MDTraj code that builds the backbone (N, CA, C; nanometers):
import mdtraj as md
import numpy as np

residues = "MET SER THR HIS SER LYS PHE GLU ASN GLN GLY ASN GLU ASN ILE SER HIS GLN SER LYS VAL LYS LEU THR ASP LEU LEU SER ARG ILE ASN GLU GLU LYS LYS ILE GLU ARG ASN ARG ASN LEU ALA LEU SER VAL ALA ALA VAL SER ALA VAL THR VAL PHE GLY ILE ILE LEU THR LEU".split()
xyz = np.array([
    [5.9704, 5.6946, 11.6615],
    [6.0674, 5.6458, 11.7524],
    [6.2033, 5.7156, 11.7258],
    [6.2348, 5.7476, 11.6070],
    [6.3689, 5.8113, 11.5863],
    [6.3710, 5.9578, 11.6450],
    [6.2588, 6.0246, 11.6484],
    [6.2565, 6.1635, 11.7074],
    [6.2742, 6.1468, 11.8588],
    [6.2193, 6.0423, 11.9116],
    [6.2342, 6.0215, 12.0566],
    [6.3777, 6.0048, 12.0992],
    [6.4490, 5.9291, 12.0205],
    [6.5965, 5.9018, 12.0534],
    [6.6778, 6.0276, 12.0309],
    [6.6363, 6.1159, 11.9246],
    [6.7032, 6.2446, 11.9082],
    [6.6948, 6.3339, 12.0331],
    [6.5727, 6.3423, 12.0891],
    [6.5553, 6.4244, 12.2035],
    [6.6336, 6.3732, 12.3257],
    [6.6417, 6.2440, 12.3355],
    [6.7152, 6.1831, 12.4473],
    [6.8633, 6.2234, 12.4365],
    [6.9196, 6.2117, 12.3176],
    [7.0596, 6.2474, 12.2967],
    [7.0857, 6.3963, 12.3287],
    [6.9977, 6.4825, 12.2840],
    [7.0091, 6.6279, 12.3126],
    [7.0049, 6.6569, 12.4610],
    [6.9153, 6.5914, 12.5300],
    [6.9063, 6.6078, 12.6718],
    [7.0295, 6.5647, 12.7480],
    [7.0917, 6.4562, 12.6997],
    [7.2122, 6.4111, 12.7633],
    [7.3329, 6.5075, 12.7421],
    [7.3341, 6.5648, 12.6231],
    [7.4411, 6.6654, 12.5935],
    [7.4221, 6.7858, 12.6843],
    [7.3072, 6.8294, 12.7045],
    [7.2872, 6.9486, 12.7824],
    [7.3241, 6.9220, 12.9368],
    [7.2890, 6.7997, 12.9770],
    [7.3246, 6.7692, 13.1191],
    [7.4790, 6.7692, 13.1319],
    [7.5541, 6.7200, 13.0350],
    [7.6946, 6.7081, 13.0473],
    [7.7522, 6.8494, 13.0513],
    [7.6996, 6.9427, 12.9685],
    [7.7515, 7.0745, 12.9626],
    [7.7201, 7.1582, 13.0938],
    [7.6100, 7.1171, 13.1538],
    [7.5678, 7.1983, 13.2770],
    [7.6237, 7.1411, 13.4020],
    [7.6971, 7.0353, 13.3959],
    [7.7427, 6.9693, 13.5163],
    [7.8645, 7.0388, 13.5757],
    [7.9319, 7.1250, 13.5092],
    [8.0414, 7.1995, 13.5668],
    [7.9820, 7.3171, 13.6452],
    [8.0245, 7.3197, 13.7731],
    [7.9826, 7.4253, 13.8631],
    [8.1112, 7.4820, 13.9279],
    [8.1156, 7.6150, 13.9450],
    [8.2274, 7.6730, 14.0107],
    [8.2139, 7.6678, 14.1544],
    [8.3188, 7.6411, 14.2279],
    [8.3050, 7.6290, 14.3764],
    [8.2754, 7.7632, 14.4429],
    [8.3371, 7.8696, 14.3851],
    [8.3153, 8.0042, 14.4365],
    [8.1676, 8.0426, 14.4276],
    [8.1094, 8.0073, 14.3161],
    [7.9649, 8.0402, 14.2956],
    [7.8840, 7.9645, 14.4065],
    [7.9203, 7.8405, 14.4272],
    [7.8447, 7.7619, 14.5326],
    [7.8592, 7.8228, 14.6681],
    [7.9869, 7.8611, 14.6976],
    [8.0120, 7.9174, 14.8323],
    [7.9404, 8.0584, 14.8534],
    [7.9409, 8.1367, 14.7445],
    [7.8715, 8.2597, 14.7589],
    [7.7216, 8.2443, 14.7739],
    [7.6709, 8.1486, 14.7006],
    [7.5252, 8.1166, 14.7192],
    [7.4886, 8.0652, 14.8522],
    [7.5788, 7.9857, 14.9168],
    [7.5580, 7.9347, 15.0488],
    [7.5591, 8.0479, 15.1534],
    [7.6609, 8.1364, 15.1323],
    [7.6691, 8.2557, 15.2242],
    [7.5480, 8.3434, 15.2141],
    [7.4969, 8.3618, 15.0964],
    [7.3775, 8.4457, 15.0710],
    [7.2522, 8.3795, 15.1383],
    [7.2411, 8.2493, 15.1268],
    [7.1318, 8.1774, 15.1940],
    [7.1400, 8.1864, 15.3442],
    [7.2642, 8.1768, 15.3940],
    [7.2816, 8.1959, 15.5416],
    [7.2365, 8.3323, 15.5879],
    [7.2773, 8.4359, 15.5156],
    [7.2335, 8.5690, 15.5527],
    [7.0805, 8.5865, 15.5508],
    [7.0142, 8.5297, 15.4497],
    [6.8697, 8.5320, 15.4484],
    [6.8103, 8.4589, 15.5617],
    [6.8635, 8.3395, 15.5873],
    [6.8095, 8.2560, 15.7007],
    [6.8286, 8.3307, 15.8326],
    [6.9440, 8.3974, 15.8517],
    [6.9684, 8.4723, 15.9758],
    [6.8673, 8.5869, 15.9909],
    [6.8444, 8.6581, 15.8854],
    [6.7401, 8.7598, 15.8914],
    [6.6022, 8.7131, 15.9118],
    [6.5608, 8.6020, 15.8629],
    [6.4275, 8.5448, 15.8910],
    [6.4219, 8.5036, 16.0332],
    [6.5276, 8.4326, 16.0891],
    [6.5258, 8.3942, 16.2311],
    [6.5198, 8.5233, 16.3188],
    [6.5875, 8.6272, 16.2804],
    [6.5883, 8.7431, 16.3700],
    [6.4432, 8.8067, 16.3700],
    [6.3812, 8.8144, 16.2540],
    [6.2469, 8.8662, 16.2424],
    [6.1467, 8.7795, 16.3244],
    [6.1655, 8.6517, 16.3139],
    [6.0763, 8.5629, 16.3940],
    [6.0937, 8.5743, 16.5371],
    [6.2186, 8.5945, 16.5770],
    [6.2475, 8.6097, 16.7245],
    [6.1904, 8.7423, 16.7723],
    [6.2060, 8.8488, 16.6993],
    [6.1476, 8.9798, 16.7375],
    [5.9940, 8.9631, 16.7454],
    [5.9318, 8.9035, 16.6529],
    [5.7909, 8.8872, 16.6576],
    [5.7470, 8.8126, 16.7792],
    [5.8131, 8.7038, 16.8101],
    [5.7820, 8.6265, 16.9292],
    [5.8042, 8.7022, 17.0638],
    [5.9082, 8.7742, 17.0713],
    [5.9309, 8.8533, 17.1936],
    [5.8325, 8.9653, 17.2002],
    [5.7885, 9.0263, 17.0949],
    [5.6863, 9.1262, 17.0913],
    [5.5491, 9.0655, 17.1365],
    [5.5167, 8.9531, 17.0866],
    [5.3932, 8.8880, 17.1239],
    [5.3917, 8.8591, 17.2719],
    [5.4946, 8.8090, 17.3280],
    [5.5024, 8.7737, 17.4690],
    [5.4961, 8.9036, 17.5533],
    [5.5625, 9.0091, 17.5066],
    [5.5583, 9.1355, 17.5807],
    [5.4108, 9.1920, 17.5795],
    [5.3454, 9.1947, 17.4635],
    [5.2138, 9.2435, 17.4620],
    [5.1208, 9.1574, 17.5456],
    [5.1340, 9.0277, 17.5414],
    [5.0528, 8.9404, 17.6213],
    [5.0766, 8.9701, 17.7677],
    [5.2012, 8.9897, 17.8091],
    [5.2303, 9.0204, 17.9464],
    [5.1734, 9.1518, 17.9930],
    [5.1737, 9.2520, 17.9048],
    [5.1206, 9.3796, 17.9414],
    [4.9646, 9.3690, 17.9614],
    [4.9050, 9.2948, 17.8711],
    [4.7554, 9.2832, 17.8772],
    [4.7193, 9.2022, 18.0064],
    [4.8026, 9.1098, 18.0500],
    [4.7737, 9.0392, 18.1682],
    [4.7872, 9.1199, 18.2935],
    [4.8789, 9.2141, 18.2922],
    [4.9029, 9.3055, 18.4062],
    [4.7933, 9.4036, 18.4225],
    [4.7100, 9.4344, 18.3229],
    [4.6123, 9.5402, 18.3319],
    [4.4863, 9.4880, 18.4037],
])
top = md.Topology()
chain = top.add_chain()
for i, resn in enumerate(residues, 1):
    res = top.add_residue(resn, chain, resSeq=i)
    for name in ("N", "CA", "C"):
        top.add_atom(name, md.element.get_by_symbol(name[0]), res)
traj = md.Trajectory(xyz[None], top)
């Protein structure tokens, strides 16, 4: 039982030390995620337009 309480105390100390987060780090991470999401959306849009174009060409033949 005493080892269990030791581990609980250590876990709480780690959480309190990790709770500080810099706002600039968060903002840069959000901006990076936005760029990645934009690139994914662009790739998906290009794939969809290409598929529609190929399907349209096949139908005209």
